[in-house]
KEKE-3310 file (N, C-alpha, C; in steps of 0.2 Angstrom, whole numbers, plus 5000, padded with zeros to 4 digits):
npx = (5625:5642:5651:5662:5658:5647:5650:5657:5649:5643:5654:5655:5641:5646:5656:5649:5643:5635:5629:5631:5619:5610:5610:5607:5594:5591:5591:5582:5570:5571:5574:5579:5589:5603:5605:5608:5621:5637:5642:5631:5626:5637:5636:5620:5622:5631:5627:5617:5623:5635:5630:5616:5619:5612:5608:5615:5609:5596:5593:5595:5584:5574:5576:5572:5576:5587:5584:5577:5580:5594:5595:5584:5572:5578:5585:5580:5569:5573:5578:5567:5561:5572:5572:5560:5563:5573:5566:5558:5545:5543:5545:5558:5558:5553:5549:5565:5563:5550:5546:5550:5544:5530:5520:5522:5514:5507:5517:5519:5506:5507:5520:5523:5512:5505:5510:5505:5511:5525:5524:5527:5539:5544:5539:5547:5559:5560:5557:5568:5578:5574:5574:5588:5593:5587:5595:5607:5624:5625:5638:5644:5651:5641:5644:5652:5641:5633:5641:5645:5636:5627:5622:5628:5641:5643:5648:5639:5633:5634:5625:5613:5613:5612:5599:5590:5593:5589:5576:5571:5573:5582)
npy = (4450:4453:4451:4461:4472:4475:4479:4489:4499:4501:4507:4519:4526:4528:4537:4547:4551:4543:4532:4516:4510:4519:4516:4501:4503:4512:4502:4494:4500:4504:4492:4489:4498:4494:4491:4500:4508:4514:4525:4532:4532:4542:4553:4558:4559:4570:4580:4583:4588:4594:4603:4608:4611:4603:4591:4576:4563:4567:4560:4546:4545:4545:4534:4531:4542:4539:4531:4540:4549:4559:4570:4571:4573:4575:4587:4596:4600:4601:4614:4622:4621:4625:4640:4643:4641:4650:4664:4664:4658:4646:4636:4636:4625:4614:4597:4592:4582:4580:4587:4579:4567:4566:4564:4571:4580:4583:4589:4600:4607:4609:4617:4626:4630:4635:4647:4662:4672:4672:4659:4659:4661:4650:4638:4640:4638:4626:4620:4622:4615:4603:4603:4604:4592:4583:4584:4583:4578:4562:4554:4558:4558:4556:4565:4575:4580:4585:4594:4603:4610:4628:4633:4625:4628:4639:4645:4640:4653:4663:4656:4656:4670:4672:4666:4674:4687:4684:4683:4695:4700:4706)
npz = (5117:5119:5137:5136:5129:5135:5149:5142:5138:5152:5156:5148:5152:5165:5163:5160:5173:5179:5189:5195:5201:5194:5180:5181:5185:5174:5164:5167:5165:5154:5143:5130:5130:5134:5119:5112:5102:5108:5102:5100:5112:5119:5110:5112:5125:5125:5118:5124:5138:5137:5127:5129:5142:5154:5165:5166:5175:5173:5160:5165:5172:5162:5150:5137:5130:5121:5113:5103:5088:5086:5078:5071:5083:5095:5094:5088:5096:5106:5104:5102:5116:5125:5120:5124:5137:5140:5136:5147:5148:5151:5165:5175:5184:5177:5169:5160:5152:5146:5132:5124:5125:5120:5105:5089:5084:5097:5102:5094:5096:5110:5114:5103:5094:5105:5111:5105:5102:5097:5092:5076:5076:5084:5077:5064:5070:5073:5062:5053:5061:5058:5045:5043:5051:5039:5030:5031:5026:5021:5021:5030:5046:5061:5073:5069:5061:5071:5079:5070:5066:5066:5077:5087:5085:5094:5109:5127:5132:5119:5112:5119:5120:5105:5102:5109:5102:5089:5090:5093:5106:5121)
capx = (5630:5648:5652:5665:5654:5641:5655:5661:5644:5642:5660:5652:5636:5648:5658:5644:5641:5628:5630:5629:5612:5607:5612:5601:5585:5588:5589:5574:5564:5570:5580:5584:5596:5609:5606:5611:5629:5642:5643:5625:5625:5640:5632:5616:5624:5635:5623:5612:5627:5639:5627:5611:5622:5608:5611:5613:5606:5588:5592:5594:5578:5569:5581:5569:5579:5592:5580:5574:5583:5596:5594:5577:5568:5580:5589:5572:5563:5577:5579:5562:5561:5579:5570:5555:5564:5576:5560:5553:5539:5542:5547:5565:5560:5548:5554:5567:5560:5543:5543:5553:5541:5524:5519:5523:5507:5507:5523:5519:5501:5508:5526:5525:5506:5500:5511:5503:5516:5529:5523:5529:5547:5545:5539:5552:5565:5559:5557:5574:5583:5571:5576:5596:5593:5584:5597:5614:5628:5625:5644:5648:5649:5637:5647:5654:5635:5629:5645:5646:5628:5631:5621:5631:5649:5643:5647:5632:5631:5633:5619:5608:5614:5610:5592:5587:5594:5586:5569:5570:5574:5591)
capy = (4454:4451:4453:4466:4477:4477:4484:4496:4503:4503:4512:4523:4528:4531:4543:4554:4552:4539:4528:4508:4512:4524:4511:4496:4509:4514:4497:4491:4504:4503:4486:4490:4504:4491:4489:4506:4508:4518:4531:4537:4534:4547:4560:4560:4563:4576:4585:4585:4590:4600:4609:4611:4613:4600:4587:4568:4561:4567:4557:4541:4544:4544:4533:4529:4547:4536:4528:4544:4552:4565:4576:4573:4574:4579:4594:4601:4598:4606:4622:4626:4621:4631:4646:4646:4642:4658:4667:4664:4656:4639:4637:4632:4617:4609:4594:4594:4576:4581:4590:4574:4561:4567:4566:4577:4583:4585:4594:4607:4611:4612:4619:4631:4635:4637:4653:4664:4678:4666:4653:4659:4660:4642:4635:4641:4636:4618:4616:4623:4609:4597:4602:4600:4584:4579:4587:4582:4574:4556:4554:4563:4555:4560:4569:4582:4583:4589:4599:4608:4615:4633:4635:4620:4631:4645:4645:4641:4660:4662:4651:4661:4677:4672:4665:4681:4691:4682:4683:4701:4701:4707)
capz = (5118:5124:5142:5134:5125:5140:5151:5136:5139:5158:5157:5145:5157:5171:5161:5160:5178:5179:5196:5194:5202:5188:5175:5182:5184:5167:5159:5171:5163:5145:5142:5124:5133:5131:5113:5109:5101:5112:5099:5100:5121:5118:5106:5116:5132:5124:5115:5133:5144:5135:5122:5132:5149:5157:5170:5161:5176:5170:5157:5169:5173:5156:5144:5130:5127:5118:5108:5099:5083:5090:5074:5069:5086:5102:5093:5084:5101:5111:5100:5104:5123:5126:5120:5129:5145:5139:5135:5152:5144:5155:5172:5174:5186:5171:5166:5154:5146:5144:5127:5120:5127:5116:5098:5084:5083:5104:5105:5090:5100:5118:5115:5097:5094:5112:5112:5098:5101:5097:5088:5070:5075:5085:5070:5060:5072:5073:5056:5053:5064:5055:5039:5044:5050:5034:5023:5031:5023:5022:5022:5036:5054:5065:5077:5065:5059:5076:5079:5063:5064:5067:5083:5090:5086:5097:5116:5129:5132:5114:5112:5120:5114:5098:5102:5111:5096:5083:5092:5095:5113:5122)
cpx = (5635:5647:5657:5662:5649:5647:5657:5655:5642:5648:5657:5648:5640:5653:5656:5641:5635:5632:5628:5621:5607:5606:5607:5595:5584:5588:5582:5570:5564:5577:5583:5590:5602:5612:5610:5619:5632:5642:5637:5624:5630:5638:5625:5618:5630:5632:5619:5616:5631:5636:5622:5613:5616:5613:5612:5611:5597:5588:5593:5586:5572:5575:5578:5573:5584:5590:5578:5580:5586:5594:5587:5571:5571:5583:5583:5568:5567:5580:5574:5561:5566:5575:5566:5557:5568:5572:5555:5545:5538:5545:5554:5566:5555:5553:5556:5565:5553:5542:5548:5549:5534:5526:5522:5520:5506:5513:5522:5514:5503:5516:5527:5518:5503:5503:5510:5507:5522:5529:5526:5537:5548:5546:5544:5558:5566:5560:5564:5578:5582:5575:5585:5596:5590:5590:5605:5618:5627:5633:5647:5647:5646:5638:5649:5646:5632:5633:5646:5640:5629:5628:5626:5639:5648:5644:5640:5630:5630:5626:5614:5609:5609:5602:5587:5587:5590:5579:5566:5572:5581:5594)
cpy = (4452:4454:4461:4471:4479:4480:4490:4502:4506:4507:4519:4528:4531:4538:4550:4555:4549:4533:4520:4507:4513:4519:4505:4499:4510:4508:4492:4494:4504:4498:4486:4495:4501:4491:4495:4507:4514:4524:4535:4537:4543:4554:4562:4565:4571:4582:4588:4589:4594:4604:4612:4613:4609:4593:4578:4563:4562:4561:4547:4540:4543:4541:4529:4535:4545:4531:4531:4546:4558:4571:4576:4573:4576:4585:4599:4604:4604:4612:4624:4627:4626:4639:4647:4646:4648:4663:4670:4661:4649:4640:4632:4625:4613:4604:4593:4587:4578:4582:4583:4569:4561:4566:4572:4582:4588:4589:4600:4610:4612:4618:4624:4634:4638:4644:4657:4669:4675:4660:4653:4658:4653:4638:4636:4638:4627:4616:4616:4616:4603:4596:4601:4594:4578:4580:4584:4578:4567:4553:4553:4559:4558:4566:4575:4584:4589:4596:4606:4613:4622:4635:4631:4622:4637:4641:4644:4648:4663:4661:4656:4667:4676:4670:4671:4686:4690:4684:4691:4704:4704:4702)
cpz = (5121:5131:5141:5134:5131:5145:5149:5140:5145:5159:5153:5149:5162:5168:5160:5166:5183:5184:5194:5195:5196:5182:5176:5181:5178:5162:5162:5168:5156:5143:5136:5125:5130:5123:5110:5108:5106:5108:5100:5108:5121:5114:5109:5123:5130:5122:5123:5137:5141:5129:5126:5138:5154:5161:5166:5166:5175:5163:5159:5169:5167:5150:5139:5126:5121:5113:5102:5094:5086:5084:5070:5075:5093:5100:5092:5091:5107:5111:5104:5113:5126:5125:5124:5137:5146:5139:5144:5151:5147:5160:5170:5179:5182:5171:5161:5150:5142:5135:5122:5119:5122:5108:5098:5086:5093:5104:5102:5096:5105:5118:5110:5097:5101:5113:5107:5099:5096:5094:5080:5072:5079:5081:5067:5064:5072:5068:5052:5056:5061:5049:5039:5045:5042:5028:5025:5029:5025:5024:5028:5042:5058:5071:5075:5063:5065:5078:5075:5061:5068:5074:5089:5090:5090:5105:5120:5129:5127:5111:5113:5120:5110:5098:5104:5106:5090:5083:5094:5102:5115:5128)
residu = (MET:SER:LYS:LYS:LEU:TRP:ASP:GLU:LYS:VAL:ASP:THR:PHE:LYS:LYS:TRP:GLY:TRP:SER:ASP:GLU:ASN:ILE:VAL:GLU:ALA:PHE:ARG:SER:GLN:PRO:ASN:LEU:MET:LEU:VAL:SER:ILE:ASP:LYS:ILE:ASN:LEU:VAL:MET:SER:PHE:TRP:VAL:ASN:GLN:LEU:ASP:TRP:ASN:SER:LEU:GLU:LEU:ALA:LYS:PHE:PRO:ASN:MET:PHE:CYS:TYR:SER:LEU:HIS:LYS:ARG:ILE:ILE:PRO:ARG:ALA:SER:VAL:TRP:GLN:PHE:LEU:LEU:ILE:LYS:GLY:LEU:ARG:GLN:LYS:ASN:ALA:SER:LEU:VAL:THR:PRO:PHE:THR:CYS:SER:GLU:ASN:SER:PHE:LEU:ASN:LYS:PHE:VAL:PHE:SER:PHE:LYS:GLU:GLU:SER:ASP:TYR:LEU:LEU:LYS:LEU:HIS:GLU:GLU:LYS:MET:LYS:PHE:ALA:ASN:THR:LYS:ASN:ILE:GLY:MET:PRO:SER:THR:LYS:CYS:VAL:ASN:SER:HIS:PRO:ILE:CYS:LEU:LEU:GLY:ARG:SER:GLU:ARG:LYS:GLU:ALA:ILE:CYS:LEU:GLU:SER:GLY:GLY:HIS)
# end
C-alpha cells in the first residue's frame, strides 16, 4: 500500500473522531483494517454514527467490524439490537459490538429466539434486512443501497417510533 493511500485512510478514521492512538490500537488488534477500502470505512462509520447514533470509538475497540458485510451482517443485526434496546429488553450500557461478533446461530439463539414474546417479530425483522441485502441492485453503489432502504430514510427519532409502532408499542 502506498504511503499516500495509508495517509488517506488515517485521515478518514480521524474524520470520524479517531485519534492516532485509536488508529494504532485498532491496527494492532486487526492488521487487515488498513486493507479495507476508504468507501467501506465511510459506509460502516456512517451507518454506525449517523443511522444508529452510536459512538465511532466503539468501532476503534473492535475493528473487526470493518471486515463484516454491512448489508448481510451489520444492518440486520443492528436492527434487532436497536429493537431490543428500545423495548428495554437489553441494558443501555450493554456492549454494542457483542451482537455482531457471534456466529449466525448464536446470534439468533441469544438475540432473537430467547425473547419468546418478540421472537417472531425479531426473526421477521432480521430476515427482511437479510433479504434486502441479498436482493439489492448489483449495479447500484453501496451508499445508495444503504440510504435508499426505507428504515434509513427516516430520521433517528422517526426510526425509533416506526420500530415501536410496527411492534405494537407506543
